[in-house]
ZADO-1210 file (C-alpha; in nm, 4 decimals, padded with zeros to 6 digits):
<atoms>
<atom x="00.1647" y="01.7947" z="01.4689" code="UNK" pos="1"/>
<atom x="-00.0992" y="01.6229" z="01.2595" code="UNK" pos="2"/>
<atom x="-00.2804" y="01.3351" z="01.4247" code="UNK" pos="3"/>
<atom x="-00.5569" y="01.1118" z="01.2997" code="UNK" pos="4"/>
<atom x="-00.6826" y="00.8768" z="01.5681" code="UNK" pos="5"/>
<atom x="-00.9250" y="00.6001" z="01.4783" code="UNK" pos="6"/>
<atom x="-01.1552" y="00.4336" z="01.7272" code="UNK" pos="7"/>
<atom x="-01.4550" y="00.2056" z="01.7398" code="UNK" pos="8"/>
<atom x="-01.3173" y="-00.1061" z="01.5796" code="UNK" pos="9"/>
<atom x="-01.3795" y="-00.4473" z="01.7237" code="UNK" pos="10"/>
<atom x="-01.5408" y="-00.7842" z="01.6752" code="UNK" pos="11"/>
<atom x="-01.8854" y="-00.7977" z="01.5200" code="UNK" pos="12"/>
<atom x="-02.0972" y="-01.0850" z="01.3959" code="UNK" pos="13"/>
<atom x="-02.1863" y="-01.1237" z="01.0279" code="UNK" pos="14"/>
<atom x="-02.4841" y="-00.9079" z="00.9465" code="UNK" pos="15"/>
<atom x="-02.4058" y="-00.6715" z="01.2287" code="UNK" pos="16"/>
<atom x="-02.3310" y="-00.3015" z="01.2320" code="UNK" pos="17"/>
<atom x="-02.0392" y="-00.0965" z="01.3521" code="UNK" pos="18"/>
<atom x="-01.9339" y="00.2657" z="01.3503" code="UNK" pos="19"/>
<atom x="-01.5712" y="00.3683" z="01.3432" code="UNK" pos="20"/>
<atom x="-01.4580" y="00.7214" z="01.4098" code="UNK" pos="21"/>
<atom x="-01.1551" y="00.9324" z="01.3310" code="UNK" pos="22"/>
<atom x="-01.0529" y="01.2332" z="01.5347" code="UNK" pos="23"/>
<atom x="-00.8277" y="01.4819" z="01.3585" code="UNK" pos="24"/>
<atom x="-00.5975" y="01.7386" z="01.5121" code="UNK" pos="25"/>
<atom x="-00.3225" y="01.9646" z="01.3859" code="UNK" pos="26"/>
<atom x="-00.4990" y="02.0432" z="01.0575" code="UNK" pos="27"/>
<atom x="-00.7607" y="02.2851" z="00.9332" code="UNK" pos="28"/>
<atom x="-01.0065" y="02.0015" z="00.9096" code="UNK" pos="29"/>
<atom x="-01.2679" y="02.1754" z="00.6977" code="UNK" pos="30"/>
<atom x="-01.0383" y="02.2158" z="00.3980" code="UNK" pos="31"/>
<atom x="-00.9289" y="01.8532" z="00.3871" code="UNK" pos="32"/>
<atom x="-01.0850" y="01.5713" z="00.1941" code="UNK" pos="33"/>
<atom x="-01.1278" y="01.2743" z="00.4274" code="UNK" pos="34"/>
<atom x="-01.1349" y="00.9063" z="00.3566" code="UNK" pos="35"/>
<atom x="-01.1433" y="00.5580" z="00.4990" code="UNK" pos="36"/>
<atom x="-00.9282" y="00.2820" z="00.3558" code="UNK" pos="37"/>
<atom x="-00.8872" y="-00.0749" z="00.4643" code="UNK" pos="38"/>
<atom x="-00.6248" y="-00.3422" z="00.4335" code="UNK" pos="39"/>
<atom x="-00.6821" y="-00.7103" z="00.4894" code="UNK" pos="40"/>
<atom x="-00.3939" y="-00.9545" z="00.5435" code="UNK" pos="41"/>
<atom x="-00.2186" y="-01.0278" z="00.2167" code="UNK" pos="42"/>
<atom x="-00.4180" y="-00.7681" z="00.0258" code="UNK" pos="43"/>
<atom x="-00.3556" y="-00.4150" z="-00.0943" code="UNK" pos="44"/>
<atom x="-00.5010" y="-00.1183" z="00.0829" code="UNK" pos="45"/>
<atom x="-00.8290" y="-00.0187" z="-00.0797" code="UNK" pos="46"/>
<atom x="-01.0661" y="00.2725" z="-00.0662" code="UNK" pos="47"/>
<atom x="-01.3746" y="00.2175" z="00.1460" code="UNK" pos="48"/>
<atom x="-01.5273" y="00.5636" z="00.1353" code="UNK" pos="49"/>
<atom x="-01.4295" y="00.9256" z="00.0912" code="UNK" pos="50"/>
<atom x="-01.5917" y="01.2595" z="00.1593" code="UNK" pos="51"/>
<atom x="-01.4691" y="01.5855" z="00.0162" code="UNK" pos="52"/>
<atom x="-01.4454" y="01.9126" z="00.2009" code="UNK" pos="53"/>
<atom x="-01.7676" y="02.0050" z="00.0245" code="UNK" pos="54"/>
<atom x="-01.9475" y="01.6918" z="00.1431" code="UNK" pos="55"/>
<atom x="-01.9467" y="01.4875" z="-00.1771" code="UNK" pos="56"/>
<atom x="-01.9079" y="01.1172" z="-00.1125" code="UNK" pos="57"/>
<atom x="-01.7533" y="00.8262" z="-00.2959" code="UNK" pos="58"/>
<atom x="-01.7691" y="00.4571" z="-00.2036" code="UNK" pos="59"/>
<atom x="-01.5745" y="00.1497" z="-00.2961" code="UNK" pos="60"/>
<atom x="-01.7664" y="-00.0962" z="-00.5101" code="UNK" pos="61"/>
<atom x="-01.7477" y="-00.3721" z="-00.2506" code="UNK" pos="62"/>
<atom x="-01.9229" y="-00.1660" z="00.0167" code="UNK" pos="63"/>
<atom x="-02.1752" y="00.0433" z="-00.1747" code="UNK" pos="64"/>
<atom x="-02.5132" y="00.0343" z="-00.0088" code="UNK" pos="65"/>
<atom x="-02.3740" y="-00.0965" z="00.3200" code="UNK" pos="66"/>
<atom x="-02.1580" y="00.1909" z="00.4375" code="UNK" pos="67"/>
<atom x="-02.2089" y="00.5615" z="00.5032" code="UNK" pos="68"/>
<atom x="-01.9338" y="00.8151" z="00.5526" code="UNK" pos="69"/>
<atom x="-01.9986" y="01.1444" z="00.7270" code="UNK" pos="70"/>
<atom x="-01.8020" y="01.4295" z="00.8767" code="UNK" pos="71"/>
<atom x="-01.8460" y="01.6876" z="01.1505" code="UNK" pos="72"/>
<atom x="-01.6235" y="01.9850" z="01.0778" code="UNK" pos="73"/>
<atom x="-01.6947" y="02.1487" z="01.4116" code="UNK" pos="74"/>
<atom x="-01.5721" y="01.8414" z="01.5986" code="UNK" pos="75"/>
<atom x="-01.3010" y="01.7550" z="01.3446" code="UNK" pos="76"/>
<atom x="-01.4416" y="01.4068" z="01.3174" code="UNK" pos="77"/>
<atom x="-01.5129" y="01.1681" z="01.0332" code="UNK" pos="78"/>
<atom x="-01.7292" y="00.8609" z="01.0765" code="UNK" pos="79"/>
<atom x="-01.7825" y="00.5366" z="00.8930" code="UNK" pos="80"/>
<atom x="-02.1106" y="00.3639" z="00.9649" code="UNK" pos="81"/>
<atom x="-02.1111" y="00.0054" z="00.8448" code="UNK" pos="82"/>
<atom x="-02.4132" y="-00.2203" z="00.8062" code="UNK" pos="83"/>
<atom x="-02.4701" y="-00.5803" z="00.6999" code="UNK" pos="84"/>
<atom x="-02.1096" y="-00.6608" z="00.7687" code="UNK" pos="85"/>
<atom x="-01.9526" y="-00.9630" z="00.6044" code="UNK" pos="86"/>
<atom x="-01.6461" y="-01.1679" z="00.6984" code="UNK" pos="87"/>
<atom x="-01.4699" y="-01.0196" z="00.3964" code="UNK" pos="88"/>
<atom x="-01.5004" y="-00.6771" z="00.5559" code="UNK" pos="89"/>
<atom x="-01.2449" y="-00.7895" z="00.8119" code="UNK" pos="90"/>
<atom x="-00.9465" y="-00.5572" z="00.7862" code="UNK" pos="91"/>
<atom x="-00.7579" y="-00.2762" z="00.9474" code="UNK" pos="92"/>
<atom x="-00.9440" y="00.0455" z="00.8718" code="UNK" pos="93"/>
<atom x="-00.7353" y="00.3587" z="00.8223" code="UNK" pos="94"/>
<atom x="-00.8378" y="00.7209" z="00.8278" code="UNK" pos="95"/>
<atom x="-00.6872" y="00.9512" z="00.5660" code="UNK" pos="96"/>
<atom x="-00.6770" y="01.3279" z="00.5280" code="UNK" pos="97"/>
<atom x="-00.5543" y="01.4917" z="00.2110" code="UNK" pos="98"/>
<atom x="-00.5606" y="01.8107" z="00.0117" code="UNK" pos="99"/>
<atom x="-00.6540" y="01.7825" z="-00.3538" code="UNK" pos="100"/>
<atom x="-00.3508" y="01.8304" z="-00.5836" code="UNK" pos="101"/>
<atom x="-00.1242" y="01.8868" z="-00.2822" code="UNK" pos="102"/>
<atom x="00.0539" y="01.5556" z="-00.2245" code="UNK" pos="103"/>
<atom x="00.2576" y="01.6900" z="00.0663" code="UNK" pos="104"/>
<atom x="-00.0669" y="01.7163" z="00.2613" code="UNK" pos="105"/>
<atom x="-00.1530" y="01.3485" z="00.2891" code="UNK" pos="106"/>
<atom x="-00.1901" y="01.2028" z="00.6375" code="UNK" pos="107"/>
<atom x="-00.2802" y="00.8630" z="00.7782" code="UNK" pos="108"/>
<atom x="-00.3946" y="00.7285" z="01.1091" code="UNK" pos="109"/>
<atom x="-00.2636" y="00.4157" z="01.2772" code="UNK" pos="110"/>
<atom x="-00.5704" y="00.2123" z="01.1934" code="UNK" pos="111"/>
<atom x="-00.8374" y="00.0258" z="01.3837" code="UNK" pos="112"/>
<atom x="-00.9060" y="-00.3457" z="01.3506" code="UNK" pos="113"/>
<atom x="-01.2507" y="-00.4572" z="01.2403" code="UNK" pos="114"/>
<atom x="-01.3176" y="-00.8281" z="01.2582" code="UNK" pos="115"/>
<atom x="-01.6393" y="-00.9808" z="01.1287" code="UNK" pos="116"/>
<atom x="-01.6793" y="-01.3311" z="01.2579" code="UNK" pos="117"/>
<atom x="-01.9257" y="-01.5548" z="01.4336" code="UNK" pos="118"/>
</atoms>
């Protein structure tokens, strides 16, 4: 059974930093592309950051320069380090695992809430 479990969300003040983590199980983690998406109330889910199985990264325009995605294949973990957080970063952050050109291999976690507020 595939599981993606996010952790590390919470309340942070504007300008603060936060790291969220995703623990994967039930998949051969090293062959999956991993990503973080977020969804704010009333808005569509959007890409935050992605990292391929080869380590190439891609970031959403709204977070470039403030967020770093990384992965640890040995631990089956993917991380999202966020800096200079803004209130508009408030959202539920979801972990995603997918195989390129294999749509049946597309998995999501339950999400972790990140709230940026003073």
